[in-house]
C-alpha positions as CSV (number, residue, x, y, z in Angstrom):
1,M,118.4,114.5,93.3
2,G,117.0,113.3,96.6
3,Q,113.5,113.0,95.4
4,G,114.7,111.1,92.3
5,I,116.5,108.6,94.5
6,L,113.4,108.2,96.7
7,A,111.2,107.7,93.6
8,T,113.6,105.2,92.2
9,G,113.6,103.3,95.5
10,M,109.8,103.2,95.7
11,L,109.6,102.0,92.0
12,M,112.1,99.2,92.7
13,L,110.1,98.2,95.8
14,T,106.9,98.2,93.8
15,F,108.6,96.0,91.1
16,L,109.8,93.6,93.8
17,V,106.3,93.2,95.3
18,A,104.8,92.7,91.8
19,L,107.4,90.0,91.0
20,L,106.7,88.0,94.1
21,P,103.5,86.2,93.0
22,A,105.0,85.5,89.6
23,A,108.2,84.1,91.1
24,A,106.2,81.9,93.5
25,A,104.0,80.5,90.7
26,S,107.1,79.9,88.6
27,A,108.9,78.1,91.3
28,A,105.9,75.9,92.1
29,V,105.5,74.9,88.4
30,W,109.2,74.3,88.1
31,W,109.1,72.1,91.2
32,L,106.1,70.2,89.9
33,F,107.5,69.6,86.4
34,S,111.2,69.3,87.4
35,E,111.5,65.9,85.8
36,L,110.8,67.3,82.3
37,P,113.9,68.3,80.4
38,N,112.6,71.8,79.6
39,A,110.6,72.6,82.7
40,W,112.1,76.1,82.9
41,I,110.2,77.0,79.7
42,I,106.8,76.1,81.3
43,A,107.8,78.0,84.5
44,L,108.8,81.0,82.4
45,A,105.4,80.9,80.6
46,V,103.6,80.7,83.9
47,A,105.5,83.6,85.3
48,A,104.8,85.7,82.2
49,S,101.1,84.8,82.5
50,V,101.0,85.9,86.1
51,L,102.7,89.2,85.3
52,L,100.3,89.8,82.4
53,A,97.3,89.1,84.7
54,E,98.6,91.4,87.4
55,T,99.2,94.2,84.9
56,W,95.8,93.8,83.4
57,W,94.2,93.8,86.8
58,A,96.1,96.9,87.9
59,L,95.4,98.9,84.7
60,R,91.8,98.0,84.8
61,G,91.5,99.1,88.4
62,L,93.4,102.3,87.8
63,G,91.3,103.1,84.7
64,R,88.1,102.9,86.8
65,R,89.6,105.3,89.4
66,F,90.8,107.7,86.7
67,E,87.4,107.7,85.1
68,R,85.8,108.8,88.3
69,L,88.4,111.6,88.8
70,E,87.9,113.0,85.3
71,P,86.0,116.3,85.6
72,G,83.0,116.9,83.4
73,T,82.0,113.3,82.8
74,S,79.3,111.4,84.6
């Protein structure tokens, strides 16, 4: 049970760190477009785009590393 709690804590910390750039970009866009009636929709789209870009970047980087670790391939 102790390792599960530690793993969950590390996973939550990782999620928090991953959400910081998206939250910052969303807040900046919301502040810039605050006079629009539905500025939150634009801010939400920006946050989703930032999270998508982060995920793509992380998976691409991990894929390269896993390819190098694969035995029997060159």
